[in-house]
N, C-alpha and C positions, 0 to 999 in steps of 0.2 A: 514628532517634533515640529518645530515650525518653520517652513517653508518646504516641509517635505510632500512633492507635491506627487512623486513618484513612487508607485511599486513595482517592483520587480517580480514578473511569475514566475522564472524560474529560478532566483534564488532560494537556497534554504529563508524558510521563514518568509517569505515575500516580504523582504525588507521593503521599508520606506526610508525615499532618500529625497534628497535638496537635487536640484541641479548640479552645483559641483562636487556632490558624491557619486552622482549619476555617474558623471562623467569616470570619476579618479577609480571607482567601482568598475566598472565596466569597459576600459580601455582592451584590457585585454578579454572578455566576455559580450564582444560586442554585436551578438546575436541574439540574445536574452531577449524575450520579448517584455512590454514594458505597458501599465495603467498610467493614466494621468489621473490627480485629482478635480473632480469640476467644481468643486463646493457643497455637491449633494453626494455624490456616487465614485468609485472610480469609474473610469470611462478607459477602454483597449484602444494605446497608443502604436498606428503602424509605421508613424515614421516621427518616432521618440528619439532617432540618433540624431536627427536634424535638425531639430527642436532644442535638442541639451549642447551640441554644437559639437558631438563624439566625431571623431574622425579616423577612419584605419593609415595607420602609419607604417612602411616598412624602408627593410632596408638598414634597422639602428636594433633589430630582434623587439619591435612596435614601436619606441621610442621615436620622438619626432624627428624629420635631417635635420642637423645643426645647420645646413645652408639655407634653412626658408626665415626669413625675417634679416637678411643678408644682402647687400646689391647685387652679389652674383646669381643669386636663386632662379633670377629671369632669365641668366644665361646659362646656368650648368647641370651636369644631369641628362638624363633621357627627353624628346621630345615627344610631348605627348597633343602634337599639333593637330589638328582634325585628318582624318586621312580615312580611304575608303575600307570600311567595316562589311564583312561577310552576312554579321547578326544585328536586324532591325527586330529595336521591341514593338509589338502591336497588341490592343486590346478584343478583346472579341465584340461581336456588334449585336450579340441580345439583349445587351445590355436596354433599361428600362428607362429612359430620360424622364418619364412622369413619377418614378419612384421620391421621396422624400427619405434621401440617405441620412440627413442628419436627425431627424428625428429618431429614427432607428438605433444611433449612435453609433452611425458609421461617417467618419469626414470622407468623401468618396474621394477627395484629390491628394489625400494622402495614400490610394492606390497608385495613379499614375508615375508611374517612370520619369523622376526626375529630369531634365536636360540643363545642358550646357555644363559648364567647368566652372574652378576656381580660378583666383584670380591669377596660380602658376600652372592653366592649362589642364589639372589631375580632376579626371570624370567625376561623376556619383554613381558608384558602383551599384550592379543590381546584383545580389549574392546570394546564391539559392543553398538554402539550408534545410536539415533533417527538419526544422521545425518552422520553415516558410519560407514567404520571398522577405527581405530587406534590402534595404536602399540607404549606403554609406557613400560618405564623402574619400574618396583617396585619397591619400597624400606620400605621392611615388617619393623614395631617396632620390638627389639632384645632387648628389658627390659628383666629381669629375671619375671616378672609376664606377661605377652605379653598372648594376645592373638594365638589363632593360624590365618595363611595367609586367612584359607577361612572366618574365623570370623571377622580379619580383613579388609574384602572385602569387607564385609556386612555394616558393621559401615559404610565405605563410601561409602556408597549405591551402590555398585558394586555386583550383584550374581554372583558367580563362578559354572563355569561348573563340577566342579570338589573340593571335600571336603577334596579332599587328597593336592594336589599339585597346587592350581592354577593359571591357563595359559590363562583362558580363562573365560572372566567376561562380563558381560551383565547389564549397567545403569538400574536401578530403571526405569527410564526416557521413556527406548525403552521397556522395560518389560510394562509399562503401557498403549505406544503409541500402542503395537502389540495388546493388551488387545480390546482397543476402536474398534483396525481397525477389528478384528473380529467381534465383537459386532454390530459395526453400517456398515460397509463396506463388511460382510462377507469372509476378505481375508484370505485366507491359510497362514499358516505358512512358508513355502517355498516363496511364492509370496510375502509374507515382507517383506524376508530376499532377494531377488531378488533387492527388492526397495532398503534395503540400500545396496547394493552392486553397485547399480548402482549412491549411494549419494557419494560413495566414488568415481566412475568413470564413468559417463557416457558411454565413448566413450568406454572402454575395460573392462565392469563388469564381464566378463570371468575369468579378472586377479587376479580378488579379491579370496583370498583361502576361503574354507568351512571348517567348524568344526564341523566333524563327530567319528562318536562312534566308 
């Protein structure tokens, strides 16, 4: 249909969607993989969540916290102000700066960890899932009686790498999958994460950042 510029790789039948329908359908399926129509072919899009404006809403069953859009939103709820965090996202040093990634159908900037916060101080989460790495804007509940961001992540079935200021999270699904792989296939943690990098981009897995302490 007109305006259906996105195609989901994980939805049944690879459904084609406009931006509005893409957000509506994937609010509770935010870690699907998406292709974008370029005018001649569908191109894999790694940062589709930010392009369509999809956010991870916490504290209200996936719905947006009612505090947002009100004057008290800047003052209510858990603080997400900058603080010392034990995790830092870095990139490998084996990147070839002379390679034309765009000509290969890869937007190099799409794979870099987004920096900064939204106007409310919410971070962009690095989400490690069974089909690779995702970068999705978080929107934590800011009600007066809300839980800490780390606990809100846990209720959303996301395990935070930091209890102080969550920036990298692991889905419960990927933790369970890793456990099964270690038990049945004797896969090391490093090899399992290498597999996730290849799920993100099989051609250029070395471009996918690694979270290190």
